[in-house]
PABAMAR-362149 format. One record per residue (C-alpha): residue number from 1; x, y, z. Coordinates in steps of 0.25 Angstrom, whole numbers, m for minus. Layout:
<atoms>
(atom NUM; (X; Y; Z))
...
</atoms>
This chain:
<atoms>
(atom 1; (459; 800; 401))
(atom 2; (471; 804; 392))
(atom 3; (467; 808; 378))
(atom 4; (478; 808; 366))
(atom 5; (477; 815; 353))
(atom 6; (489; 815; 343))
(atom 7; (491; 825; 332))
(atom 8; (503; 823; 324))
(atom 9; (508; 828; 310))
(atom 10; (516; 820; 300))
(atom 11; (529; 826; 306))
(atom 12; (528; 817; 318))
(atom 13; (532; 805; 309))
(atom 14; (542; 813; 301))
(atom 15; (556; 819; 305))
(atom 16; (558; 833; 304))
(atom 17; (571; 838; 299))
(atom 18; (574; 852; 301))
(atom 19; (590; 851; 299))
(atom 20; (591; 841; 311))
(atom 21; (588; 827; 307))
(atom 22; (589; 822; 321))
(atom 23; (576; 830; 326))
(atom 24; (562; 826; 324))
(atom 25; (550; 834; 328))
(atom 26; (536; 830; 331))
(atom 27; (523; 839; 329))
(atom 28; (514; 829; 337))
(atom 29; (505; 833; 348))
(atom 30; (499; 823; 358))
(atom 31; (487; 827; 366))
(atom 32; (484; 821; 380))
(atom 33; (472; 824; 389))
(atom 34; (472; 822; 404))
(atom 35; (464; 827; 415))
(atom 36; (469; 837; 425))
(atom 37; (474; 833; 439))
(atom 38; (480; 820; 435))
(atom 39; (490; 814; 444))
(atom 40; (505; 814; 441))
(atom 41; (509; 801; 434))
(atom 42; (496; 800; 426))
(atom 43; (498; 796; 412))
(atom 44; (495; 806; 401))
(atom 45; (498; 797; 389))
(atom 46; (508; 788; 382))
(atom 47; (517; 798; 374))
(atom 48; (525; 788; 366))
(atom 49; (513; 781; 361))
(atom 50; (505; 793; 358))
(atom 51; (517; 799; 350))
(atom 52; (521; 786; 344))
(atom 53; (535; 787; 350))
(atom 54; (543; 775; 354))
(atom 55; (545; 773; 369))
(atom 56; (560; 772; 367))
(atom 57; (560; 785; 360))
(atom 58; (555; 793; 371))
(atom 59; (567; 789; 380))
(atom 60; (577; 790; 369))
(atom 61; (573; 803; 365))
(atom 62; (571; 809; 379))
(atom 63; (556; 812; 378))
(atom 64; (551; 822; 388))
(atom 65; (539; 831; 390))
(atom 66; (541; 846; 391))
(atom 67; (532; 857; 394))
(atom 68; (533; 872; 392))
(atom 69; (530; 876; 407))
(atom 70; (538; 872; 419))
(atom 71; (527; 861; 424))
(atom 72; (527; 847; 418))
(atom 73; (514; 840; 419))
(atom 74; (518; 828; 412))
(atom 75; (530; 819; 410))
(atom 76; (535; 808; 401))
(atom 77; (538; 794; 406))
(atom 78; (548; 787; 396))
(atom 79; (546; 774; 403))
(atom 80; (531; 774; 401))
(atom 81; (530; 783; 388))
(atom 82; (519; 791; 395))
(atom 83; (516; 805; 398))
(atom 84; (513; 807; 413))
(atom 85; (507; 818; 422))
(atom 86; (518; 824; 430))
(atom 87; (510; 835; 437))
(atom 88; (496; 836; 441))
(atom 89; (489; 846; 431))
(atom 90; (478; 856; 435))
(atom 91; (471; 860; 423))
(atom 92; (465; 873; 430))
(atom 93; (479; 877; 434))
(atom 94; (485; 874; 420))
(atom 95; (474; 880; 411))
(atom 96; (464; 887; 420))
(atom 97; (451; 888; 412))
(atom 98; (457; 885; 398))
(atom 99; (449; 873; 393))
(atom 100; (460; 866; 385))
(atom 101; (471; 864; 395))
(atom 102; (483; 859; 387))
(atom 103; (497; 857; 392))
(atom 104; (508; 856; 381))
(atom 105; (520; 847; 382))
(atom 106; (531; 843; 373))
(atom 107; (537; 829; 371))
(atom 108; (552; 831; 367))
(atom 109; (560; 820; 360))
(atom 110; (574; 821; 357))
(atom 111; (583; 816; 346))
(atom 112; (576; 820; 337))
(atom 113; (568; 831; 344))
(atom 114; (553; 829; 344))
(atom 115; (543; 837; 351))
(atom 116; (529; 832; 354))
(atom 117; (518; 841; 359))
(atom 118; (509; 835; 371))
(atom 119; (497; 842; 374))
(atom 120; (491; 838; 387))
(atom 121; (476; 842; 389))
(atom 122; (472; 844; 403))
(atom 123; (458; 840; 405))
(atom 124; (450; 847; 416))
(atom 125; (443; 839; 428))
(atom 126; (433; 844; 437))
(atom 127; (442; 847; 449))
(atom 128; (437; 861; 453))
(atom 129; (424; 865; 459))
(atom 130; (417; 878; 455))
(atom 131; (419; 889; 465))
(atom 132; (413; 903; 467))
(atom 133; (423; 914; 471))
(atom 134; (413; 919; 481))
(atom 135; (406; 909; 489))
(atom 136; (396; 920; 493))
(atom 137; (390; 928; 482))
(atom 138; (383; 941; 486))
(atom 139; (373; 948; 477))
(atom 140; (365; 960; 479))
(atom 141; (353; 961; 470))
(atom 142; (343; 972; 469))
(atom 143; (328; 969; 472))
(atom 144; (325; 977; 459))
(atom 145; (332; 967; 450))
(atom 146; (323; 962; 439))
(atom 147; (321; 947; 438))
(atom 148; (330; 941; 427))
(atom 149; (342; 950; 432))
(atom 150; (355; 942; 432))
(atom 151; (366; 943; 442))
(atom 152; (380; 937; 439))
(atom 153; (385; 927; 449))
(atom 154; (399; 923; 452))
(atom 155; (403; 911; 444))
(atom 156; (410; 899; 450))
(atom 157; (424; 896; 446))
(atom 158; (429; 882; 442))
(atom 159; (443; 880; 437))
(atom 160; (439; 868; 429))
(atom 161; (434; 870; 414))
(atom 162; (422; 865; 407))
(atom 163; (415; 856; 410))
(atom 164; (421; 855; 424))
(atom 165; (419; 870; 426))
(atom 166; (406; 877; 431))
(atom 167; (395; 873; 422))
(atom 168; (382; 878; 429))
(atom 169; (377; 886; 441))
(atom 170; (365; 885; 450))
(atom 171; (359; 893; 462))
(atom 172; (350; 889; 473))
(atom 173; (335; 892; 470))
(atom 174; (330; 905; 477))
(atom 175; (318; 909; 468))
(atom 176; (324; 922; 464))
(atom 177; (336; 919; 456))
(atom 178; (341; 910; 445))
(atom 179; (355; 906; 439))
(atom 180; (359; 908; 425))
(atom 181; (372; 907; 417))
(atom 182; (378; 919; 409))
(atom 183; (388; 916; 399))
(atom 184; (397; 928; 394))
(atom 185; (404; 930; 381))
(atom 186; (416; 923; 386))
(atom 187; (407; 911; 389))
(atom 188; (409; 912; 404))
(atom 189; (396; 909; 411))
(atom 190; (393; 914; 425))
(atom 191; (380; 912; 433))
(atom 192; (370; 923; 435))
(atom 193; (359; 925; 445))
(atom 194; (346; 928; 438))
(atom 195; (334; 935; 446))
(atom 196; (321; 927; 445))
(atom 197; (312; 936; 452))
(atom 198; (312; 950; 459))
(atom 199; (319; 952; 472))
(atom 200; (313; 958; 484))
(atom 201; (323; 963; 494))
(atom 202; (312; 966; 504))
(atom 203; (307; 951; 504))
(atom 204; (321; 945; 502))
(atom 205; (334; 952; 503))
(atom 206; (344; 941; 502))
(atom 207; (345; 928; 493))
(atom 208; (354; 917; 495))
(atom 209; (358; 907; 483))
(atom 210; (368; 897; 480))
(atom 211; (376; 897; 467))
(atom 212; (382; 884; 463))
(atom 213; (392; 881; 451))
(atom 214; (393; 867; 446))
(atom 215; (404; 862; 436))
(atom 216; (403; 852; 425))
(atom 217; (412; 841; 431))
(atom 218; (409; 827; 434))
(atom 219; (406; 827; 445))
(atom 220; (403; 842; 446))
(atom 221; (408; 852; 456))
(atom 222; (401; 864; 461))
(atom 223; (403; 876; 469))
(atom 224; (393; 886; 476))
(atom 225; (392; 900; 481))
(atom 226; (381; 907; 489))
(atom 227; (374; 919; 483))
(atom 228; (368; 930; 493))
(atom 229; (359; 940; 486))
(atom 230; (356; 953; 493))
(atom 231; (343; 960; 487))
(atom 232; (346; 975; 486))
(atom 233; (337; 987; 483))
(atom 234; (336; 991; 469))
(atom 235; (348; 994; 460))
(atom 236; (343; 992; 446))
(atom 237; (356; 994; 438))
(atom 238; (368; 985; 438))
(atom 239; (382; 990; 433))
(atom 240; (384; 988; 418))
(atom 241; (398; 987; 412))
(atom 242; (400; 994; 399))
(atom 243; (405; 980; 393))
(atom 244; (403; 966; 397))
(atom 245; (417; 962; 393))
(atom 246; (429; 971; 394))
(atom 247; (442; 968; 387))
(atom 248; (456; 974; 390))
(atom 249; (470; 971; 386))
(atom 250; (483; 972; 395))
(atom 251; (497; 969; 393))
(atom 252; (503; 958; 402))
(atom 253; (513; 963; 413))
(atom 254; (504; 976; 413))
(atom 255; (508; 984; 426))
(atom 256; (498; 981; 438))
(atom 257; (489; 993; 440))
(atom 258; (486; 995; 425))
(atom 259; (472; 998; 421))
(atom 260; (466; 988; 412))
(atom 261; (452; 993; 410))
(atom 262; (441; 1001; 417))
(atom 263; (427; 995; 418))
(atom 264; (414; 1003; 420))
(atom 265; (401; 998; 424))
(atom 266; (389; 1007; 424))
(atom 267; (377; 1006; 434))
(atom 268; (365; 1016; 432))
(atom 269; (361; 1016; 447))
(atom 270; (364; 1027; 456))
(atom 271; (371; 1028; 469))
(atom 272; (378; 1015; 475))
(atom 273; (370; 1007; 465))
(atom 274; (378; 1014; 454))
(atom 275; (391; 1012; 460))
(atom 276; (399; 1001; 452))
(atom 277; (410; 993; 458))
(atom 278; (419; 984; 450))
(atom 279; (425; 970; 454))
(atom 280; (430; 957; 447))
(atom 281; (422; 945; 449))
(atom 282; (426; 930; 445))
(atom 283; (441; 933; 445))
(atom 284; (449; 920; 444))
(atom 285; (460; 918; 454))
(atom 286; (471; 920; 444))
(atom 287; (466; 933; 440))
(atom 288; (464; 939; 454))
(atom 289; (474; 950; 456))
(atom 290; (476; 953; 441))
(atom 291; (467; 965; 440))
(atom 292; (459; 974; 449))
(atom 293; (447; 983; 446))
(atom 294; (443; 996; 453))
(atom 295; (430; 993; 460))
(atom 296; (426; 1008; 458))
(atom 297; (431; 1012; 444))
(atom 298; (432; 998; 437))
(atom 299; (446; 1000; 433))
(atom 300; (453; 987; 431))
(atom 301; (468; 987; 434))
(atom 302; (479; 976; 433))
(atom 303; (484; 971; 446))
(atom 304; (492; 959; 442))
(atom 305; (501; 955; 430))
(atom 306; (495; 950; 417))
(atom 307; (502; 939; 411))
(atom 308; (499; 935; 396))
(atom 309; (505; 921; 398))
(atom 310; (496; 918; 410))
(atom 311; (483; 923; 404))
(atom 312; (481; 931; 391))
(atom 313; (467; 936; 396))
(atom 314; (459; 938; 409))
(atom 315; (444; 939; 410))
(atom 316; (438; 946; 423))
(atom 317; (424; 948; 427))
(atom 318; (421; 962; 432))
(atom 319; (409; 965; 441))
(atom 320; (403; 979; 442))
(atom 321; (394; 980; 455))
(atom 322; (385; 992; 459))
(atom 323; (382; 997; 473))
(atom 324; (369; 989; 473))
(atom 325; (376; 976; 471))
(atom 326; (373; 974; 456))
(atom 327; (384; 970; 447))
(atom 328; (388; 967; 433))
(atom 329; (400; 960; 426))
(atom 330; (409; 961; 414))
(atom 331; (421; 954; 409))
(atom 332; (435; 960; 408))
(atom 333; (445; 953; 398))
(atom 334; (459; 956; 400))
(atom 335; (468; 952; 388))
(atom 336; (483; 951; 392))
(atom 337; (493; 956; 381))
(atom 338; (506; 948; 380))
(atom 339; (519; 954; 383))
(atom 340; (533; 949; 380))
(atom 341; (536; 947; 395))
(atom 342; (541; 932; 395))
(atom 343; (555; 929; 391))
(atom 344; (558; 916; 383))
(atom 345; (559; 903; 391))
(atom 346; (570; 893; 387))
(atom 347; (568; 879; 393))
(atom 348; (578; 868; 391))
(atom 349; (570; 856; 387))
(atom 350; (583; 847; 384))
(atom 351; (598; 848; 385))
(atom 352; (610; 840; 383))
(atom 353; (621; 840; 394))
(atom 354; (632; 838; 383))
(atom 355; (634; 837; 368))
(atom 356; (641; 825; 362))
(atom 357; (655; 828; 356))
(atom 358; (655; 829; 341))
(atom 359; (640; 830; 340))
(atom 360; (636; 834; 326))
(atom 361; (631; 848; 325))
(atom 362; (615; 850; 326))
(atom 363; (613; 835; 330))
(atom 364; (613; 837; 346))
(atom 365; (602; 845; 354))
(atom 366; (609; 851; 366))
(atom 367; (597; 859; 372))
(atom 368; (582; 859; 369))
(atom 369; (576; 872; 372))
(atom 370; (561; 876; 374))
(atom 371; (560; 891; 372))
(atom 372; (546; 898; 374))
(atom 373; (541; 912; 378))
(atom 374; (527; 914; 386))
(atom 375; (524; 926; 378))
(atom 376; (514; 926; 366))
(atom 377; (516; 930; 352))
(atom 378; (529; 935; 347))
(atom 379; (533; 937; 361))
(atom 380; (533; 922; 363))
(atom 381; (542; 919; 351))
(atom 382; (556; 915; 356))
(atom 383; (569; 914; 348))
(atom 384; (580; 905; 354))
(atom 385; (595; 906; 350))
(atom 386; (609; 902; 356))
(atom 387; (622; 910; 356))
(atom 388; (630; 909; 343))
(atom 389; (643; 905; 350))
(atom 390; (638; 891; 354))
(atom 391; (638; 878; 346))
(atom 392; (623; 877; 347))
(atom 393; (611; 881; 340))
(atom 394; (596; 881; 342))
(atom 395; (586; 873; 333))
(atom 396; (571; 874; 335))
(atom 397; (562; 864; 328))
(atom 398; (550; 865; 338))
(atom 399; (544; 878; 343))
(atom 400; (551; 884; 355))
(atom 401; (561; 872; 356))
(atom 402; (575; 874; 352))
(atom 403; (586; 864; 351))
(atom 404; (601; 868; 354))
(atom 405; (610; 860; 345))
(atom 406; (625; 859; 342))
(atom 407; (630; 867; 330))
(atom 408; (644; 860; 329))
(atom 409; (652; 849; 335))
(atom 410; (653; 851; 350))
(atom 411; (664; 845; 358))
(atom 412; (660; 844; 373))
(atom 413; (669; 842; 385))
(atom 414; (662; 839; 398))
(atom 415; (670; 844; 410))
(atom 416; (664; 841; 424))
(atom 417; (666; 850; 437))
(atom 418; (669; 839; 447))
(atom 419; (677; 847; 458))
(atom 420; (674; 858; 467))
(atom 421; (684; 869; 471))
(atom 422; (692; 866; 483))
(atom 423; (698; 877; 492))
(atom 424; (712; 875; 496))
(atom 425; (708; 879; 510))
(atom 426; (694; 878; 516))
(atom 427; (697; 890; 525))
(atom 428; (705; 902; 524))
(atom 429; (709; 912; 534))
(atom 430; (715; 926; 531))
(atom 431; (719; 938; 539))
(atom 432; (718; 952; 535))
(atom 433; (721; 965; 542))
(atom 434; (710; 975; 544))
(atom 435; (711; 988; 535))
(atom 436; (717; 981; 523))
(atom 437; (713; 987; 509))
(atom 438; (702; 982; 500))
(atom 439; (707; 971; 491))
(atom 440; (717; 965; 501))
(atom 441; (720; 950; 497))
(atom 442; (716; 941; 508))
(atom 443; (718; 927; 502))
(atom 444; (716; 918; 490))
(atom 445; (708; 906; 491))
(atom 446; (710; 894; 481))
(atom 447; (701; 883; 477))
(atom 448; (705; 871; 468))
(atom 449; (696; 864; 458))
(atom 450; (700; 850; 452))
(atom 451; (692; 852; 440))
(atom 452; (697; 858; 427))
(atom 453; (694; 869; 418))
(atom 454; (683; 879; 422))
(atom 455; (678; 869; 432))
(atom 456; (691; 872; 440))
(atom 457; (690; 887; 439))
(atom 458; (686; 892; 453))
(atom 459; (679; 905; 456))
(atom 460; (680; 911; 470))
(atom 461; (669; 919; 477))
(atom 462; (665; 923; 491))
(atom 463; (652; 915; 495))
(atom 464; (648; 926; 505))
(atom 465; (644; 940; 503))
(atom 466; (658; 946; 508))
(atom 467; (661; 955; 496))
(atom 468; (661; 967; 505))
(atom 469; (674; 961; 512))
(atom 470; (680; 951; 502))
(atom 471; (681; 948; 488))
(atom 472; (687; 936; 480))
(atom 473; (693; 934; 467))
(atom 474; (684; 924; 460))
(atom 475; (696; 918; 452))
(atom 476; (708; 919; 462))
(atom 477; (701; 918; 475))
(atom 478; (708; 930; 481))
(atom 479; (700; 936; 492))
(atom 480; (702; 951; 494))
(atom 481; (696; 961; 504))
(atom 482; (685; 970; 499))
(atom 483; (686; 979; 511))
(atom 484; (695; 983; 522))
(atom 485; (692; 975; 535))
(atom 486; (691; 981; 549))
(atom 487; (695; 972; 560))
(atom 488; (686; 980; 570))
(atom 489; (674; 977; 561))
(atom 490; (676; 962; 560))
(atom 491; (688; 953; 562))
(atom 492; (685; 941; 553))
(atom 493; (675; 935; 543))
(atom 494; (673; 923; 535))
(atom 495; (669; 921; 520))
(atom 496; (667; 909; 511))
(atom 497; (675; 908; 498))
(atom 498; (668; 900; 487))
(atom 499; (675; 893; 475))
(atom 500; (667; 889; 463))
(atom 501; (672; 882; 451))
(atom 502; (668; 884; 436))
(atom 503; (661; 871; 434))
(atom 504; (647; 868; 431))
(atom 505; (641; 867; 441))
(atom 506; (652; 874; 449))
(atom 507; (657; 868; 462))
(atom 508; (659; 877; 474))
(atom 509; (668; 876; 487))
(atom 510; (670; 886; 498))
(atom 511; (681; 890; 508))
(atom 512; (681; 899; 521))
(atom 513; (689; 912; 522))
(atom 514; (691; 918; 535))
(atom 515; (696; 933; 535))
(atom 516; (702; 938; 548))
(atom 517; (705; 953; 550))
(atom 518; (717; 958; 557))
(atom 519; (716; 971; 566))
(atom 520; (725; 983; 564))
(atom 521; (727; 995; 573))
(atom 522; (718; 1004; 566))
(atom 523; (709; 1010; 577))
(atom 524; (714; 1021; 587))
(atom 525; (710; 1019; 602))
(atom 526; (697; 1027; 606))
(atom 527; (695; 1033; 620))
(atom 528; (681; 1029; 625))
(atom 529; (682; 1034; 639))
(atom 530; (684; 1045; 645))
(atom 531; (680; 1055; 634))
(atom 532; (677; 1070; 633))
(atom 533; (671; 1074; 620))
(atom 534; (676; 1086; 612))
(atom 535; (669; 1099; 617))
(atom 536; (669; 1094; 631))
(atom 537; (669; 1106; 641))
(atom 538; (681; 1105; 650))
(atom 539; (679; 1119; 658))
(atom 540; (676; 1133; 655))
(atom 541; (685; 1145; 658))
(atom 542; (678; 1158; 662))
(atom 543; (684; 1172; 663))
(atom 544; (679; 1186; 665))
(atom 545; (684; 1200; 661))
(atom 546; (679; 1212; 669))
(atom 547; (680; 1221; 657))
(atom 548; (668; 1224; 649))
(atom 549; (664; 1223; 635))
(atom 550; (673; 1216; 625))
(atom 551; (684; 1217; 635))
(atom 552; (677; 1206; 643))
(atom 553; (675; 1196; 632))
(atom 554; (684; 1184; 634))
(atom 555; (690; 1173; 626))
(atom 556; (696; 1160; 630))
(atom 557; (708; 1153; 623))
(atom 558; (717; 1141; 627))
(atom 559; (731; 1146; 625))
(atom 560; (738; 1134; 630))
(atom 561; (735; 1119; 632))
(atom 562; (742; 1106; 633))
(atom 563; (733; 1100; 622))
(atom 564; (728; 1109; 612))
(atom 565; (718; 1100; 605))
(atom 566; (710; 1096; 618))
(atom 567; (703; 1109; 624))
(atom 568; (697; 1121; 618))
(atom 569; (691; 1134; 625))
(atom 570; (679; 1142; 621))
(atom 571; (683; 1156; 616))
(atom 572; (673; 1163; 624))
(atom 573; (667; 1153; 633))
(atom 574; (680; 1148; 639))
(atom 575; (675; 1133; 639))
(atom 576; (686; 1123; 638))
(atom 577; (682; 1111; 630))
(atom 578; (688; 1098; 624))
(atom 579; (691; 1098; 609))
(atom 580; (691; 1083; 608))
(atom 581; (689; 1071; 616))
(atom 582; (700; 1067; 626))
(atom 583; (709; 1055; 621))
(atom 584; (719; 1046; 628))
(atom 585; (731; 1054; 624))
(atom 586; (726; 1067; 629))
(atom 587; (733; 1072; 642))
(atom 588; (726; 1072; 655))
(atom 589; (729; 1086; 659))
(atom 590; (728; 1098; 651))
(atom 591; (731; 1113; 654))
(atom 592; (724; 1124; 646))
(atom 593; (729; 1139; 646))
(atom 594; (716; 1147; 644))
(atom 595; (717; 1162; 640))
(atom 596; (706; 1172; 642))
(atom 597; (706; 1184; 634))
(atom 598; (697; 1197; 634))
(atom 599; (692; 1205; 622))
(atom 600; (698; 1218; 625))
(atom 601; (706; 1227; 615))
(atom 602; (719; 1222; 622))
(atom 603; (715; 1208; 626))
(atom 604; (718; 1203; 640))
(atom 605; (719; 1188; 643))
(atom 606; (721; 1178; 655))
(atom 607; (724; 1164; 655))
(atom 608; (720; 1152; 663))
(atom 609; (726; 1138; 664))
(atom 610; (716; 1126; 664))
(atom 611; (721; 1112; 668))
(atom 612; (712; 1100; 663))
(atom 613; (714; 1086; 668))
(atom 614; (707; 1075; 660))
(atom 615; (703; 1063; 669))
(atom 616; (690; 1055; 673))
(atom 617; (682; 1065; 680))
(atom 618; (672; 1056; 688))
(atom 619; (678; 1059; 701))
(atom 620; (679; 1074; 698))
(atom 621; (664; 1074; 693))
(atom 622; (660; 1069; 707))
(atom 623; (668; 1080; 714))
(atom 624; (663; 1091; 705))
(atom 625; (649; 1086; 707))
(atom 626; (650; 1087; 722))
(atom 627; (656; 1100; 722))
(atom 628; (645; 1106; 712))
(atom 629; (635; 1101; 723))
(atom 630; (642; 1108; 734))
(atom 631; (644; 1121; 726))
(atom 632; (629; 1121; 722))
(atom 633; (625; 1120; 737))
(atom 634; (635; 1132; 740))
(atom 635; (630; 1140; 729))
(atom 636; (615; 1138; 733))
(atom 637; (618; 1143; 748))
(atom 638; (626; 1155; 742))
(atom 639; (614; 1159; 734))
(atom 640; (605; 1159; 747))
(atom 641; (616; 1168; 754))
(atom 642; (617; 1177; 743))
(atom 643; (602; 1179; 743))
(atom 644; (602; 1182; 758))
(atom 645; (614; 1192; 756))
(atom 646; (607; 1199; 744))
(atom 647; (594; 1202; 753))
(atom 648; (603; 1206; 765))
(atom 649; (611; 1216; 757))
(atom 650; (601; 1221; 747))
(atom 651; (599; 1234; 755))
(atom 652; (613; 1236; 758))
(atom 653; (616; 1235; 742))
(atom 654; (606; 1246; 740))
(atom 655; (614; 1256; 749))
(atom 656; (628; 1252; 743))
(atom 657; (624; 1251; 728))
(atom 658; (628; 1265; 724))
(atom 659; (641; 1263; 731))
(atom 660; (644; 1250; 725))
(atom 661; (641; 1255; 711))
(atom 662; (650; 1267; 713))
(atom 663; (662; 1258; 718))
(atom 664; (659; 1248; 707))
(atom 665; (660; 1258; 696))
(atom 666; (673; 1264; 701))
(atom 667; (679; 1250; 702))
(atom 668; (674; 1246; 688))
(atom 669; (681; 1259; 682))
(atom 670; (694; 1256; 689))
(atom 671; (694; 1241; 684))
(atom 672; (690; 1245; 669))
(atom 673; (702; 1254; 668))
(atom 674; (712; 1245; 674))
(atom 675; (721; 1238; 663))
(atom 676; (722; 1225; 671))
(atom 677; (708; 1220; 668))
(atom 678; (710; 1205; 666))
(atom 679; (700; 1194; 663))
(atom 680; (699; 1186; 677))
(atom 681; (692; 1174; 681))
(atom 682; (680; 1175; 690))
(atom 683; (679; 1168; 703))
(atom 684; (674; 1153; 702))
(atom 685; (667; 1144; 712))
(atom 686; (680; 1137; 715))
(atom 687; (689; 1140; 727))
(atom 688; (695; 1153; 729))
(atom 689; (708; 1156; 723))
(atom 690; (717; 1166; 716))
(atom 691; (722; 1168; 701))
(atom 692; (736; 1163; 698))
(atom 693; (741; 1174; 690))
(atom 694; (755; 1174; 683))
(atom 695; (764; 1183; 690))
(atom 696; (756; 1184; 703))
(atom 697; (758; 1178; 717))
(atom 698; (744; 1180; 722))
(atom 699; (739; 1166; 718))
(atom 700; (739; 1155; 728))
(atom 701; (744; 1141; 723))
(atom 702; (735; 1134; 732))
(atom 703; (723; 1141; 726))
(atom 704; (724; 1135; 712))
(atom 705; (711; 1129; 707))
(atom 706; (710; 1115; 703))
(atom 707; (697; 1111; 695))
(atom 708; (692; 1097; 691))
(atom 709; (684; 1096; 679))
(atom 710; (676; 1084; 674))
(atom 711; (668; 1081; 661))
(atom 712; (656; 1089; 668))
(atom 713; (665; 1102; 670))
(atom 714; (656; 1109; 659))
(atom 715; (645; 1110; 669))
(atom 716; (652; 1123; 676))
(atom 717; (661; 1134; 672))
(atom 718; (675; 1134; 676))
(atom 719; (680; 1148; 682))
(atom 720; (693; 1153; 687))
(atom 721; (695; 1163; 698))
(atom 722; (694; 1165; 713))
(atom 723; (682; 1168; 722))
(atom 724; (686; 1183; 723))
(atom 725; (694; 1192; 713))
(atom 726; (700; 1205; 718))
(atom 727; (700; 1213; 705))
(atom 728; (707; 1225; 712))
(atom 729; (718; 1216; 717))
(atom 730; (720; 1210; 703))
(atom 731; (721; 1224; 696))
(atom 732; (732; 1228; 706))
(atom 733; (739; 1216; 704))
(atom 734; (739; 1217; 689))
(atom 735; (743; 1231; 689))
(atom 736; (755; 1228; 698))
(atom 737; (759; 1215; 689))
(atom 738; (757; 1222; 676))
(atom 739; (753; 1217; 663))
(atom 740; (761; 1204; 665))
(atom 741; (750; 1199; 674))
(atom 742; (738; 1200; 665))
(atom 743; (737; 1185; 662))
(atom 744; (732; 1177; 674))
(atom 745; (733; 1162; 674))
(atom 746; (724; 1153; 681))
(atom 747; (728; 1138; 683))
(atom 748; (716; 1129; 684))
(atom 749; (716; 1114; 684))
(atom 750; (705; 1105; 678))
(atom 751; (703; 1091; 678))
(atom 752; (693; 1084; 668))
</atoms>
């Protein structure tokens, strides 16, 4: 049933003139009452008839219904002059438990402006059944509990309001318990279980009851919960709160984790019966997760966000329960303090697309604005203004509504954006050499627009994220490089260029640009194989000096070479190593002149020539490997022969040892005082041969040694010399040859 009440002042029949004779304001209120859950299209009322407005006026004056929120629950049909339901309304969702559920709308009429207030009262219907949060209620009662004691029970929740809310409760008859209602100071009632006669745990330890809640609807709805009562041994004290109702205030937008209050309940029992734990009970769904209580300390902390605009206060039921199962309850009231945390909202209720030329100042409304702020008090008061450099001003005759009107005569020219930009070519190809400097101009794209004025002004941009490679001048369309390109990294890429005109709304077109990168000779060849790293051991020169002490210390030096930057020799070790990797331009054969010098006061030296050939040594490696196996076998047999010989001649050595020592001492003195002591090369494991000394004819040409060295030559030492050296013969030869023959020269060929 739709109920209409009308309250109008004399102003409804009079025109109000506040400097604008064309506007008329109305202060009427129309009240409609409808039940919730009405289907869309249901008639709420005849607005034209109830307001006394001609039907033609509604259409001519562009009548419409507006609301402050984003949801529109009703709409106005001009052809029927009726206010209809446009969206199903759920009173519980809109107003929760608030008894008066009133939705406010405004009926706007233009030329002149009139605003009528429509108040829509949404009546509750019995569309929800009572429900208990816990279908199974567990209670623990002491057998020492005196008859008449009360135990609070969980109340049923029914989103409907009176009389459709829960009206009464009942329990199944057990002979021990009765049910009574308890009304608190806030007029909220909840059921309590009253003990009728003493309990005896020994005779009956458990009691089972059924609690039912019935609402007052027609027909009525009901809900039930099972109660299981455990009878415990004596615990004759219950927790007692210091106050029955606690009140605390908190600012909205307080940080989560903030402590609101600390509750305290005292239980005079000892042991576990005196331990109190805290919890919330009867918490609505919308308040879950808002606050948290420490079950041990009773400290209440904020876990959600308080919003004054959603709820100005919150009521929570706190339960204190001891170790024996007895409990008591108190109320916690949280009042939310408003903060200026909402910005004003501007809603355009009506606007004109154009203003007629030569319009008189102050006679035409351009825009109707509705400005509001959700904050309360002074924080919710808003002030609206426009810039001083525009030919308009704001006029407000109704609270929170502002009209933008002209100040002087306006001449309007309407120009339409009809054409899209058109590129002269749909695809561009550009070639650029690699290593070009940043900022190199690649090309200039051009697009034309047949419109005029700002609608023909074209702005260019790159539609893809290629700013690391290219950039474009938005006005001229010139595309330049943003980095130097490398042909070895990528040879080409593709981008899209977008042209947008200056119209409203703008038109856009695209073209493709392919960039091809040309190669340049900017990389030197790299030798991949073969390669010997720097520091590679080629061979090792070993020399000895029969002198003693510092005179026998030797140093090695390369005094002549065909390529100085390729080989080096260790000063004291004689190891010949590469200084850098071999390259293609290096010679395949090298000759090194090695000088060996002792450390005497008058240093004596000798030289040797080392010939090195660079080649692939796989075949040579096989030959040397076979030779190494044969030599190892020979050395093994030689060791056996030496052991047998040593055993055989050991007795003979004992007899001759004195004579040998005497002859050796004499020989040592003779050699030490000789002026022709040179460093000489000891015998090696190679074939017999002789030294090739400059100025002597004692060296046989056919006995010259040739060595093949490979990448594995570092595994052994390279030694010069013959199998046997006759030192006496050398001394005689040197004395006869003089000092000109002190430098010996050995020619050795290597292949690497």
